[in-house]
N, CA, C and O atoms as a DFTB+ gen file, in Angstrom:
544 C
 N C O
     1  1       0.847      -1.192       0.000
     2  2       0.000       0.000       0.000
     3  2       0.877       1.235       0.000
     4  3       1.155       1.782       1.067
     5  1       1.314       1.683      -1.140
     6  2       2.115       2.886      -1.311
     7  2       3.428       2.828      -0.549
     8  3       4.006       3.876      -0.262
     9  1       3.914       1.656      -0.214
    10  2       5.184       1.515       0.469
    11  2       5.121       1.901       1.935
    12  3       6.156       2.190       2.536
    13  1       3.943       1.914       2.523
    14  2       3.788       2.271       3.937
    15  2       3.449       1.002       4.707
    16  3       2.492       0.298       4.383
    17  1       4.252       0.721       5.734
    18  2       3.946      -0.460       6.539
    19  2       2.990      -0.072       7.669
    20  3       2.601       1.090       7.787
    21  1       2.622      -1.031       8.483
    22  2       1.627      -0.819       9.529
    23  2       2.035       0.213      10.563
    24  3       1.224       1.046      10.965
    25  1       3.292       0.165      10.997
    26  2       3.763       1.111      12.016
    27  2       3.732       2.537      11.488
    28  3       3.325       3.454      12.201
    29  1       4.156       2.731      10.249
    30  2       4.127       4.072       9.666
    31  2       2.696       4.584       9.531
    32  3       2.444       5.775       9.717
    33  1       1.764       3.700       9.210
    34  2       0.361       4.108       9.092
    35  2      -0.189       4.554      10.447
    36  3      -0.937       5.529      10.520
    37  1       0.172       3.853      11.512
    38  2      -0.280       4.226      12.858
    39  2       0.304       5.581      13.243
    40  3      -0.401       6.415      13.811
    41  1       1.583       5.812      12.942
    42  2       2.218       7.091      13.260
    43  2       1.546       8.216      12.484
    44  3       1.305       9.288      13.039
    45  1       1.240       7.988      11.206
    46  2       0.546       9.012      10.413
    47  2      -0.846       9.304      10.971
    48  3      -1.276      10.457      10.986
    49  1      -1.542       8.285      11.424
    50  2      -2.877       8.486      12.005
    51  2      -2.790       9.306      13.290
    52  3      -3.621      10.182      13.528
    53  1      -1.799       9.027      14.103
    54  2      -1.642       9.785      15.354
    55  2      -1.302      11.237      15.046
    56  3      -1.833      12.144      15.687
    57  1      -0.429      11.469      14.078
    58  2      -0.083      12.842      13.696
    59  2      -1.309      13.565      13.148
    60  3      -1.507      14.746      13.434
    61  1      -2.141      12.864      12.355
    62  2      -3.359      13.476      11.813
    63  2      -4.316      13.862      12.932
    64  3      -4.936      14.924      12.870
    65  1      -4.448      13.022      13.952
    66  2      -5.347      13.327      15.069
    67  2      -4.839      14.550      15.820
    68  3      -5.626      15.406      16.223
    69  1      -3.530      14.633      16.009
    70  2      -2.968      15.757      16.759
    71  2      -3.073      17.052      15.949
    72  3      -3.450      18.090      16.492
    73  1      -2.746      16.998      14.671
    74  2      -2.735      18.216      13.858
    75  2      -4.155      18.693      13.547
    76  3      -4.456      19.877      13.699
    77  1      -5.018      17.790      13.120
    78  2      -6.363      18.192      12.717
    79  2      -7.303      18.378      13.900
    80  3      -8.195      19.226      13.863
    81  1      -7.111      17.620      14.905
    82  2      -7.990      17.714      16.064
    83  2      -9.214      16.838      15.886
    84  3      -9.567      16.478      14.763
    85  1      -9.864      16.495      16.990
    86  2     -11.023      15.603      16.924
    87  2     -12.245      16.229      16.251
    88  3     -13.153      15.503      15.846
    89  1     -12.292      17.571      16.122
    90  2     -13.462      18.197      15.509
    91  2     -13.426      18.057      13.979
    92  3     -14.448      17.745      13.367
    93  1     -12.267      18.283      13.361
    94  2     -12.170      18.283      11.900
    95  2     -11.800      16.923      11.315
    96  3     -11.950      16.718      10.111
    97  1     -11.328      16.001      12.127
    98  2     -10.875      14.705      11.617
    99  2     -11.981      13.918      10.917
   100  3     -11.706      13.340       9.865
   101  1     -13.216      13.856      11.428
   102  2     -14.264      13.120      10.700
   103  2     -14.585      13.723       9.331
   104  3     -14.897      12.998       8.386
   105  1     -14.507      15.048       9.230
   106  2     -14.766      15.690       7.925
   107  2     -13.727      15.250       6.894
   108  3     -14.073      14.878       5.772
   109  1     -12.451      15.296       7.285
   110  2     -11.382      14.922       6.355
   111  2     -11.409      13.427       6.032
   112  3     -11.084      13.035       4.912
   113  1     -11.788      12.598       6.990
   114  2     -11.907      11.162       6.727
   115  2     -13.019      10.900       5.708
   116  3     -12.867      10.054       4.826
   117  1     -14.144      11.629       5.828
   118  2     -15.247      11.476       4.877
   119  2     -14.828      11.950       3.485
   120  3     -15.190      11.321       2.491
   121  1     -14.071      13.048       3.397
   122  2     -13.584      13.523       2.107
   123  2     -12.638      12.512       1.464
   124  3     -12.688      12.279       0.257
   125  1     -11.775      11.916       2.286
   126  2     -10.850      10.912       1.767
   127  2     -11.619       9.691       1.253
   128  3     -11.281       9.137       0.207
   129  1     -12.644       9.280       1.982
   130  2     -13.450       8.138       1.551
   131  2     -14.156       8.440       0.228
   132  3     -14.209       7.579      -0.651
   133  1     -14.708       9.675       0.073
   134  2     -15.352      10.050      -1.180
   135  2     -14.351      10.075      -2.332
   136  3     -14.679       9.670      -3.448
   137  1     -13.143      10.546      -2.070
   138  2     -12.112      10.579      -3.105
   139  2     -11.749       9.174      -3.566
   140  3     -11.640       8.927      -4.767
   141  1     -11.562       8.256      -2.630
   142  2     -11.220       6.879      -2.990
   143  2     -12.348       6.224      -3.772
   144  3     -12.097       5.522      -4.752
   145  1     -13.591       6.444      -3.350
   146  2     -14.742       5.878      -4.071
   147  2     -14.824       6.444      -5.479
   148  3     -15.101       5.708      -6.426
   149  1     -14.587       7.738      -5.631
   150  2     -14.626       8.360      -6.956
   151  2     -13.533       7.806      -7.873
   152  3     -13.779       7.553      -9.053
   153  1     -12.342       7.620      -7.335
   154  2     -11.249       7.056      -8.134
   155  2     -11.554       5.624      -8.565
   156  3     -11.280       5.241      -9.702
   157  1     -12.121       4.841      -7.657
   158  2     -12.497       3.461      -8.008
   159  2     -13.579       3.448      -9.080
   160  3     -13.537       2.632     -10.001
   161  1     -14.553       4.356      -8.960
   162  2     -15.639       4.423      -9.937
   163  2     -15.091       4.807     -11.313
   164  3     -15.522       4.255     -12.325
   165  1     -14.137       5.755     -11.356
   166  2     -13.548       6.150     -12.639
   167  2     -12.748       5.001     -13.246
   168  3     -12.815       4.775     -14.454
   169  1     -11.995       4.276     -12.426
   170  2     -11.209       3.158     -12.941
   171  2     -12.114       2.063     -13.484
   172  3     -11.839       1.491     -14.539
   173  1     -13.189       1.771     -12.769
   174  2     -14.130       0.756     -13.234
   175  2     -14.808       1.197     -14.522
   176  3     -14.979       0.390     -15.436
   177  1     -15.196       2.466     -14.609
   178  2     -15.823       2.980     -15.821
   179  2     -14.881       2.928     -17.017
   180  3     -15.299       2.599     -18.127
   181  1     -13.609       3.251     -16.793
   182  2     -12.643       3.197     -17.887
   183  2     -12.423       1.761     -18.342
   184  3     -12.296       1.500     -19.538
   185  1     -12.376       0.830     -17.395
   186  2     -12.199      -0.581     -17.748
   187  2     -13.390      -1.090     -18.544
   188  3     -13.212      -1.806     -19.530
   189  1     -14.620      -0.728     -18.126
   190  2     -15.812      -1.168     -18.850
   191  2     -15.871      -0.544     -20.246
   192  3     -16.250      -1.219     -21.203
   193  1     -15.505       0.722     -20.377
   194  2     -15.516       1.381     -21.676
   195  2     -14.491       0.732     -22.598
   196  3     -14.757       0.558     -23.788
   197  1     -13.342       0.378     -22.076
   198  2     -12.317      -0.284     -22.877
   199  2     -12.810      -1.653     -23.345
   200  3     -12.568      -2.038     -24.489
   201  1     -13.491      -2.381     -22.482
   202  2     -14.049      -3.685     -22.882
   203  2     -15.105      -3.534     -23.963
   204  3     -15.170      -4.349     -24.883
   205  1     -15.931      -2.501     -23.864
   206  2     -16.959      -2.279     -24.882
   207  2     -16.327      -1.947     -26.235
   208  3     -16.783      -2.421     -27.276
   209  1     -15.273      -1.129     -26.207
   210  2     -14.666      -0.700     -27.465
   211  2     -13.792      -1.770     -28.093
   212  3     -13.808      -1.946     -29.311
   213  1     -13.029      -2.487     -27.276
   214  2     -12.111      -3.497     -27.811
   215  2     -12.844      -4.801     -28.084
   216  3     -12.575      -5.471     -29.081
   217  1     -13.745      -5.154     -27.226
   218  2     -14.500      -6.385     -27.416
   219  2     -13.896      -7.556     -26.655
   220  3     -13.148      -7.368     -25.695
   221  1     -14.229      -8.773     -27.095
   222  2     -13.778      -9.951     -26.354
   223  2     -12.279     -10.229     -26.500
   224  3     -11.740     -11.058     -25.765
   225  1     -11.590      -9.551     -27.438
   226  2     -10.154      -9.778     -27.594
   227  2      -9.379      -9.343     -26.360
   228  3      -8.282      -9.841     -26.108
   229  1      -9.942      -8.417     -25.588
   230  2      -9.259      -7.924     -24.396
   231  2      -9.094      -9.023     -23.353
   232  3      -8.090      -9.058     -22.641
   233  1     -10.070      -9.917     -23.261
   234  2      -9.979     -11.004     -22.285
   235  2      -8.953     -12.052     -22.698
   236  3      -8.432     -12.778     -21.851
   237  1      -8.655     -12.135     -24.007
   238  2      -7.726     -13.146     -24.500
   239  2      -6.267     -12.720     -24.383
   240  3      -5.376     -13.550     -24.566
   241  1      -5.999     -11.460     -24.085
   242  2      -4.620     -10.959     -24.004
   243  2      -3.970     -11.493     -22.737
   244  3      -4.542     -11.406     -21.651
   245  1      -2.755     -12.051     -22.886
   246  2      -1.990     -12.506     -21.736
   247  2      -1.150     -11.328     -21.251
   248  3      -0.092     -11.040     -21.811
   249  1      -1.626     -10.647     -20.205
   250  2      -0.979      -9.427     -19.734
   251  2       0.366      -9.719     -19.083
   252  3       1.226      -8.839     -19.036
   253  1       0.567     -10.937     -18.579
   254  2       1.852     -11.269     -17.952
   255  2       2.979     -11.266     -18.983
   256  3       4.119     -10.951     -18.644
   257  1       2.680     -11.612     -20.231
   258  2       3.713     -11.596     -21.269
   259  2       4.143     -10.177     -21.607
   260  3       5.266      -9.963     -22.066
   261  1       3.261      -9.204     -21.384
   262  2       3.548      -7.814     -21.715
   263  2       4.122      -7.025     -20.547
   264  3       4.329      -5.817     -20.661
   265  1       4.382      -7.687     -19.430
   266  2       4.912      -7.022     -18.247
   267  2       6.369      -6.633     -18.494
   268  3       7.198      -7.513     -18.729
   269  1       6.705      -5.344     -18.447
   270  2       8.078      -4.938     -18.758
   271  2       9.096      -5.394     -17.723
   272  3      10.295      -5.389     -18.001
   273  1       8.650      -5.786     -16.543
   274  2       9.600      -6.228     -15.524
   275  2      10.223      -7.572     -15.857
   276  3      11.266      -7.917     -15.303
   277  1       9.610      -8.336     -16.747
   278  2      10.138      -9.655     -17.074
   279  2      11.241      -9.592     -18.116
   280  3      11.943     -10.583     -18.320
   281  1      11.416      -8.455     -18.784
   282  2      12.399      -8.353     -19.850
   283  2      13.792      -8.136     -19.280
   284  3      13.997      -7.302     -18.398
   285  1      14.733      -8.891     -19.793
   286  2      16.135      -8.729     -19.431
   287  2      16.846      -8.209     -20.673
   288  3      16.978      -8.942     -21.653
   289  1      17.308      -6.960     -20.656
   290  2      17.908      -6.396     -21.870
   291  2      19.102      -7.214     -22.363
   292  3      19.328      -7.304     -23.570
   293  1      19.860      -7.802     -21.459
   294  2      21.010      -8.606     -21.887
   295  2      20.542      -9.811     -22.688
   296  3      21.154     -10.160     -23.698
   297  1      19.461     -10.451     -22.246
   298  2      18.955     -11.628     -22.951
   299  2      18.405     -11.229     -24.323
   300  3      18.625     -11.934     -25.308
   301  1      17.700     -10.113     -24.388
   302  2      17.119      -9.667     -25.650
   303  2      18.222      -9.363     -26.660
   304  3      18.125      -9.761     -27.821
   305  1      19.267      -8.663     -26.228
   306  2      20.365      -8.329     -27.134
   307  2      21.097      -9.589     -27.559
   308  3      21.455      -9.739     -28.727
   309  1      21.321     -10.487     -26.623
   310  2      22.020     -11.734     -26.946
   311  2      21.232     -12.539     -27.974
   312  3      21.812     -13.047     -28.934
   313  1      19.925     -12.662     -27.788
   314  2      19.096     -13.401     -28.741
   315  2      19.099     -12.729     -30.110
   316  3      19.151     -13.405     -31.137
   317  1      19.042     -11.389     -30.125
   318  2      19.027     -10.673     -31.401
   319  2      20.346     -10.850     -32.142
   320  3      20.359     -10.997     -33.364
   321  1      21.446     -10.837     -31.413
   322  2      22.747     -10.992     -32.060
   323  2      22.999     -12.430     -32.492
   324  3      23.621     -12.666     -33.528
   325  1      22.524     -13.387     -31.710
   326  2      22.804     -14.781     -32.019
   327  2      21.877     -15.358     -33.078
   328  3      22.180     -16.410     -33.642
   329  1      20.752     -14.699     -33.368
   330  2      19.844     -15.201     -34.406
   331  2      20.546     -15.292     -35.748
   332  3      20.436     -16.305     -36.439
   333  1      21.266     -14.243     -36.125
   334  2      21.961     -14.234     -37.411
   335  2      23.101     -15.241     -37.434
   336  3      23.327     -15.899     -38.450
   337  1      23.820     -15.369     -36.328
   338  2      24.959     -16.286     -36.282
   339  2      24.494     -17.730     -36.405
   340  3      25.146     -18.533     -37.072
   341  1      23.382     -18.069     -35.775
   342  2      22.876     -19.436     -35.860
   343  2      22.503     -19.784     -37.296
   344  3      22.707     -20.918     -37.728
   345  1      21.962     -18.827     -38.039
   346  2      21.616     -19.085     -39.439
   347  2      22.863     -19.301     -40.292
   348  3      22.856     -20.134     -41.199
   349  1      23.923     -18.565     -40.013
   350  2      25.141     -18.680     -40.811
   351  2      25.853     -20.001     -40.539
   352  3      26.342     -20.645     -41.467
   353  1      25.915     -20.406     -39.273
   354  2      26.659     -21.601     -38.912
   355  2      25.809     -22.867     -38.880
   356  3      26.284     -23.917     -38.446
   357  1      24.575     -22.783     -39.329
   358  2      23.699     -23.944     -39.347
   359  2      24.219     -24.942     -40.384
   360  3      24.542     -24.539     -41.502
   361  1      24.310     -26.246     -40.041
   362  2      24.791     -27.217     -41.026
   363  2      23.800     -27.314     -42.187
   364  3      22.583     -27.269     -42.003
   365  1      24.360     -27.448     -43.377
   366  2      23.554     -27.466     -44.590
   367  2      23.509     -28.894     -45.121
   368  3      24.532     -29.576     -45.181
   369  1      22.317     -29.337     -45.504
   370  2      22.210     -30.666     -46.095
   371  2      22.813     -30.623     -47.500
   372  3      22.895     -29.545     -48.088
   373  1      23.246     -31.781     -48.064
   374  2      23.950     -31.780     -49.352
   375  2      23.154     -31.163     -50.501
   376  3      23.756     -30.524     -51.365
   377  1      21.848     -31.321     -50.551
   378  2      21.072     -30.819     -51.686
   379  2      20.551     -29.412     -51.498
   380  3      20.052     -28.817     -52.453
   381  1      20.651     -28.849     -50.282
   382  2      20.066     -27.536     -50.014
   383  2      21.019     -26.429     -50.433
   384  3      22.235     -26.618     -50.404
   385  1      20.481     -25.267     -50.826
   386  2      21.357     -24.151     -51.172
   387  2      22.036     -23.604     -49.923
   388  3      21.464     -23.652     -48.834
   389  1      23.242     -23.088     -50.073
   390  2      23.994     -22.558     -48.940
   391  2      23.434     -21.198     -48.561
   392  3      23.061     -20.415     -49.434
   393  1      23.372     -20.904     -47.232
   394  2      22.904     -19.581     -46.812
   395  2      23.942     -18.530     -47.143
   396  3      25.142     -18.801     -47.148
   397  1      23.467     -17.332     -47.419
   398  2      24.351     -16.235     -47.764
   399  2      24.748     -15.541     -46.473
   400  3      23.885     -15.098     -45.715
   401  1      26.033     -15.444     -46.218
   402  2      26.530     -14.793     -45.011
   403  2      26.645     -13.299     -45.252
   404  3      26.512     -12.833     -46.383
   405  1      26.890     -12.552     -44.190
   406  2      27.000     -11.100     -44.302
   407  2      28.334     -10.685     -44.888
   408  3      28.453      -9.553     -45.357
   409  1      29.346     -11.542     -44.886
   410  2      30.679     -11.175     -45.362
   411  2      30.694     -10.789     -46.834
   412  3      31.349      -9.800     -47.161
   413  1      30.019     -11.495     -47.757
   414  2      30.044     -11.049     -49.159
   415  2      29.443      -9.663     -49.346
   416  3      29.917      -8.891     -50.180
   417  1      28.420      -9.343     -48.591
   418  2      27.822      -8.016     -48.706
   419  2      28.811      -6.957     -48.246
   420  3      28.921      -5.896     -48.862
   421  1      29.532      -7.242     -47.163
   422  2      30.522      -6.288     -46.668
   423  2      31.657      -6.140     -47.668
   424  3      32.177      -5.041     -47.862
   425  1      32.044      -7.241     -48.304
   426  2      33.109      -7.173     -49.299
   427  2      32.659      -6.346     -50.498
   428  3      33.458      -5.599     -51.062
   429  1      31.391      -6.468     -50.898
   430  2      30.874      -5.693     -52.025
   431  2      30.879      -4.206     -51.690
   432  3      31.191      -3.378     -52.547
   433  1      30.538      -3.864     -50.459
   434  2      30.552      -2.462     -50.046
   435  2      31.984      -1.943     -50.049
   436  3      32.237      -0.819     -50.483
   437  1      32.927      -2.763     -49.565
   438  2      34.321      -2.341     -49.518
   439  2      34.871      -2.134     -50.922
   440  3      35.584      -1.159     -51.156
   441  1      34.561      -3.023     -51.865
   442  2      35.066      -2.852     -53.229
   443  2      34.422      -1.651     -53.893
   444  3      35.081      -0.943     -54.655
   445  1      33.144      -1.405     -53.619
   446  2      32.467      -0.242     -54.178
   447  2      33.090       1.031     -53.623
   448  3      33.303       1.993     -54.361
   449  1      33.385       1.041     -52.313
   450  2      33.976       2.220     -51.692
   451  2      35.384       2.453     -52.221
   452  3      35.774       3.597     -52.452
   453  1      36.151       1.384     -52.415
   454  2      37.521       1.555     -52.901
   455  2      37.522       1.997     -54.356
   456  3      38.481       2.628     -54.801
   457  1      36.490       1.686     -55.096
   458  2      36.430       2.088     -56.495
   459  2      36.112       3.566     -56.621
   460  3      36.527       4.194     -57.595
   461  1      35.394       4.140     -55.676
   462  2      34.999       5.539     -55.784
   463  2      35.968       6.478     -55.089
   464  3      36.030       7.651     -55.457
   465  1      36.720       6.023     -54.111
   466  2      37.633       6.882     -53.371
   467  2      39.042       6.677     -53.917
   468  3      39.572       5.569     -53.839
   469  1      39.656       7.716     -54.466
   470  2      41.021       7.540     -54.981
   471  2      42.004       7.377     -53.833
   472  3      41.943       8.115     -52.849
   473  1      42.893       6.432     -53.953
   474  2      43.895       6.184     -52.934
   475  2      45.241       6.587     -53.516
   476  3      45.629       6.119     -54.587
   477  1      45.960       7.468     -52.800
   478  2      47.247       7.965     -53.280
   479  2      48.360       6.973     -53.001
   480  3      48.112       5.872     -52.510
   481  1      49.546       7.350     -53.304
   482  2      50.693       6.455     -53.066
   483  2      50.924       6.260     -51.572
   484  3      50.615       7.139     -50.767
   485  1      51.459       5.128     -51.218
   486  2      51.732       4.831     -49.807
   487  2      52.911       5.657     -49.322
   488  3      53.846       5.944     -50.069
   489  1      52.842       6.034     -48.038
   490  2      53.911       6.817     -47.442
   491  2      55.034       5.897     -46.982
   492  3      54.795       4.767     -46.556
   493  1      56.233       6.385     -47.073
   494  2      57.394       5.635     -46.580
   495  2      57.457       5.777     -45.063
   496  3      56.836       6.677     -44.497
   497  1      58.194       4.906     -44.413
   498  2      58.345       4.963     -42.966
   499  2      59.005       6.278     -42.587
   500  3      60.045       6.628     -43.145
   501  1      58.423       7.008     -41.657
   502  2      58.954       8.273     -41.183
   503  2      58.500       9.466     -41.996
   504  3      58.778      10.597     -41.599
   505  1      57.831       9.279     -43.090
   506  2      57.361      10.373     -43.927
   507  2      56.046      10.894     -43.365
   508  3      55.172      10.103     -43.008
   509  1      55.892      12.219     -43.279
   510  2      54.665      12.795     -42.721
   511  2      53.578      12.866     -43.789
   512  3      53.861      12.955     -44.983
   513  1      52.356      12.825     -43.338
   514  2      51.221      12.877     -44.250
   515  2      51.055      14.283     -44.782
   516  3      51.377      15.242     -44.081
   517  1      50.558      14.438     -46.013
   518  2      50.368      15.784     -46.561
   519  2      49.261      16.506     -45.806
   520  3      48.305      15.895     -45.328
   521  1      49.419      17.838     -45.711
   522  2      48.451      18.648     -44.969
   523  2      47.951      19.749     -45.873
   524  3      48.742      20.459     -46.496
   525  1      46.634      19.896     -45.948
   526  2      46.032      20.910     -46.805
   527  2      45.469      22.014     -45.920
   528  3      44.541      21.766     -45.151
   529  1      46.000      23.211     -46.009
   530  2      45.555      24.317     -45.168
   531  2      44.138      24.756     -45.519
   532  3      43.406      25.215     -44.642
   533  1      43.740      24.628     -46.767
   534  2      42.424      25.098     -47.174
   535  2      41.311      24.081     -46.915
   536  3      40.134      24.397     -47.089
   537  1      41.671      22.865     -46.501
   538  2      40.670      21.824     -46.306
   539  2      39.898      22.003     -45.005
   540  3      38.813      21.440     -44.861
   541  1      40.420      22.764     -44.062
   542  2      39.745      22.878     -42.782
   543  2      38.886      24.087     -42.693
   544  3      38.250      24.317     -41.665
């Protein structure tokens, strides 16, 4: 209940009696009761309206599967990374086509990049790289 244990609730009640006094305490208790009833009525009304709009599919949803507390980010990342690796290293039967790995695609990108970017002569050991003052 809001992270308050029994002893803390008793202490809060005693402080309320001392601060508010016996004359005003019943009024505030009645207001608190009306507030709680109103909040419950609104929550129930929202739940019923959602059921009317969504229909019977709402009862079929497994809400425990959607609980964010059950997710472990390390497990999710590990599964996402290992999905591709399992496909690449999966044994292939003799008649089946071989799966395409990511390496040929990377090689194609590298050859395309090397074809468009001119590469100058290699520098000798101890030679400094050229510096262009107007490039910055």
